N, C-alpha and C positions, 0 to 999 in steps of 0.2 A: 388392552395392551397389544402393541403391534408384535406379531410373531415372525415377521420377515425383516430382512435387513433393510435399512432405510437411510438414504443419503440426501443431503441438501443440494439444491441446484446452485451452482456457482454464481457469484455476482459479476458476471461478465456481460458482454453485449446481449447475448441470448437471454441470460437470466434477467436482465433489465427489461427486455421486451416482454417476457413472461409476466413479470411483476406489474408493469405499467399497462399492458394491453390485454392480457389474458386472465387477469385477476379481477374479480368483481364480487357483488353480494351473493352470486350464485356459487362461484368457486372462489373461496377465500385465499387459496394458495396451493402450491404443488410440492411434491417430494418425489424422489426416485426410490422405487421399491424393488426388492428382490435381486437375484443375481444378474438380471438383464437391465437393471436400472430403469424399470418401467415408470414413466411419468404418470402419476395419478393425483387426484385432488388430495390435499393434506389430510382431509377427514377420513380417507381410506384407512389410516392407521388405527382408527377406532373399530374397524370391522375386518381388518386383515386376518385376525385369528379365527373369526367365524367362517371366512372363506376357506382358509387353510384346513380347518377341522370339519368342514361341511360333510354331512353324511350323504354320500352319493348312493343312488340305487342303480342297479344294472339296467333297469328298464328306462331310465332317464334318457332324454335326447338333448344334446347341447348344440346350439348353433353358435359358432365362434367366428370372429373376423377382426381385422383392423377396421375402425369406423369408415363408413361410406364405401364399402367394398361389395355391396349387394346384400347386406345383412337382412334388412327388412323384407326384401324380395324372397330370400331363402326362408326366413321365418314363416311367411305366409304360405309358401309351398309346403313346408314341413308340417305346419299346424293342420292344414286341410288334409294332407295325406294321413296324418295320425288321428284325425277326428272324422273319419268316414265322409269326407267332402261335405261337411255341414256348413253350407254357406250362410245360413241364418245365424248360427252362433259365431261365425267369423265376422259379424258386424260389430262385435265388441272390440275395443281398441287393442291393437297388437301387444302393447306393453302390459295389458292386464291378462292377456292369454299366454304371454311368454315372458315371465319375470327374469331378471338378470342377477348375476352374482354381485355386482359392484356396489350394492348398498346405497342406492341413490337417496335414501331418506335421511342420511346422517349429515348434520352440520349445516343445513341450509334452511334455517327457520323462516326466512323471508318468503320462500317459495313453497312452503309446505302444503298450501291449500290449492287444490284444483289442478295440479300438474304432476309430472313424473316424480318429483321429489317429495312424495307424500307418504311413502312407506319404507320400512326396512325390508328389503327384498329377501334377505336370508330368512327372516321370521316368516315371511309370506310363503317361501318355498318349503320350509319345514312344516308348515301347516297343511300343505297339499297332500292329498292321498293319491295313491296310484302313481303311474308313470308321469314324470314332469317334463315339460318342455322349457328349456333354460337358454337364455341368451347371454353371451359374454363377449367383451372386447379384450379380456385379459389374455396375455400370452400363455402358452402352454406351461411355462415355468411358474406361473402363479395360480394355476388351477388347483382345486383341492388335492391334498396329499394322496387321497385314495385313488385318484385318477393317475397321478404321476408315478406312483409306485406299482400300478397295475392291479391293486387289490380289488378295485371295482372297474368295470368296463362298459360304461354307458356309451351309446352311439354318439359320436362327435362329428359334426359336419362343419368343416372350415371352408369359408368362401373367401377368395382373394381376387384382387383386381390390379391392373397396372398402376404402379405407384403415382404416376403423373396425373392420370385421370382421378385417382383417389384423392390426391392433394387438392385438386380444383374443387371437387365435390365437398371435401372436408372444409375447405375455406368458406364456401358459401353457407354450408350448414352451421358452422361455428358461430356465425354472426347472428343467426336467428334462434338457435337453440341454446348456445352457451354464452350469448351476448358479448362476444369478443369484439372489441373495437380495434382491429388490426388490419394493416394493409397486406395485400398478397405477398409483397416482397418481404415484409417483416415476418410473416408467418412462415414463408419459405426458409428463412434463416433458422427458425426454431425447428422446423421439420427436418431440414438437412443436418442439423446439429443433434438430432435424435433426442430432443427434449420436449417434443410435442405430446399432448395428452394421448395416452395409450401407446405412445412410441417407446423405444425405437421401432419404426415401421418394419425394418428387416429382421429384427430379433423376434417380433411378433409373427411375421410370415414364416421365417425359416424355422422357428420353434415348432410349428405344426408340420411344415414341409418335411423336416428331418424325422418326423414320427409317422410318416405316411405308410410305413410298412405295417402299422397296427391294423388288425382286422376290424376294429371298431372305429376307425377314422376314415372319413371320406373327404377328399379335397375337391372343391368345385371352383371353377374360374368364372368370373362375371362375364367375360367375353364369350365363353362357351354358352352361357345362358342366353346371351343376346343372339348368338349364331344359331342355336338349335335347342330351344327351351324344352321341346317335347322329349328329346333324348335325355336331357338333364332330369326332367320329372320322372322318367322311367328308371333312370339310374338310381335316383334317390329313393324311389319306391322299393326297388330291389334291395338297396342297402338297408332300408328300414325293415326288411323282411315282411313286406305287406303283399297282399294279392295284387297281381298286375291290374292296371286300370283297363276298362273297356275303351273302345275308340270314342264313344260318346263322353265318357267320364274324362278322358284325356283332353278331348277338344274343349270341354267346358272349363277345365282347370287352366289350360293354356290361354284361353280367352280372359279368364279372371286375372291371370298373372301378367297380362300384356301391360306395356308401359302406360298406355292411356287409362286402362282400368285402375292400375295401382295409383296413378297420379290423382285420379278423381275419387278414390276410395278413402273416406274420412277415417276409417278404422286403421289405416296403415300410413297415412301421410302426415301424421302428427299435427293435424289441423288445430285441435284444441290446445295443444301445448304451445304451438307457435303464437296463437292468439293470446294465451296467458303471458307468455314471455314479452310480447309486444308492449304490455303495460310498462315494462321496465326499460324497454329500448324502442321507443316509438319510431325511430329512423330505420330500424331493422326491417328488411323487406326480402321476400323470396319464398321459395317452397322447399319442403324437405325432399320431395321427389322432383327433380329439376329438369334434367335433359336426358340422362341415361345413355349418352353417346359413348361409343368407343373411339378414342383418339380426340375427344373434345378438348383436351388440354392444349392442342395446337392453336386453338382460337383464342386462348386466354393467357398463354405463357410466351414470354419473349424468347427469341432463339438463345439468348444468353442464359436465361433461367433453365431452358430445356437442356442446354449443355451441362449446367451445374448438376441437374438431376441425373443425367446420364453418367457423369463421372462418379457421382455418389452411388448409383446403382451398381456400376461395374466394380467399384471398390468393395461393396458389401456382398456381392455374389462371387467374388474371386475365391477360388479353391472350394467352390460348392458345385453341385450338379444342377443348379437352378438354371433354366434355359434363358440365355441372354436376350434372345429375340423376343421372348415373352416379357422378360423383366423390363426391357427398354421401350418396347412398342406395343405390348399387349397382343401380339400376334399368336394365335393358337393354331396348332398343326391339324 
């Protein structure tokens, strides 16, 4: 039984794009959940109560984000920091080392063998002993109640990225992982209407941003990671209350987390999953870790679409203290 408010997606132009282009045997349909009307697969209703009531441990570490904001990059950094830089054990796929809240095993029988949708991740997390590393794309408003009410204080690292670069990366990823058969222009309509999977983007981002005063929450920017990864590694290490890295340790981790290393690392680039999904979408092509550029959206978005995004951005950050220069252009000070 669903324990959070649930609303249907209207049968308008955006709703029709969702039904005709974003629905398939992997994701049968979508609903809007919670006070932020977060768009999630309809099957989430069977697991919403388990997430809401999930027993958090104070020693848990959660990496949260809107999809394609630098999540996997951050996960790999955090996992290695929390596991004594054990590069041999890091050869296991990241999704096995870092389960997520979103219950990927529910409602997807066609894909249950050999890929991400093979387990109920809440059961997996409950079976874990000791501190757990957890991934989520859920907004703060849908995190387990014990986190929202402050009863438990796990470390939370939220990573964000300029929304236009995020959109482009999201578009390419959705075709190979979620098997969406949608044009960039069609997906932009859904994205800007705040009905895209794990959206609304701004409610996701601002939900964590507005809680940044919490001592157990660290916010990272993808663009800062590109600009000065070593500083981000050191900041994250300090936040996790770990001993500082030696120069040699820092240099090796920096090299391991470089773009080329991540792109060629089968444990983090979802190689097996993409190969599995390709059985059902032979025309799907591309890589999970694709270009990593800051400002790459300029090469793929028309000036008209960029203007639409900028208007949407300004509307959503109005009357907030979110930096417009970063929100629109990804510029970090």
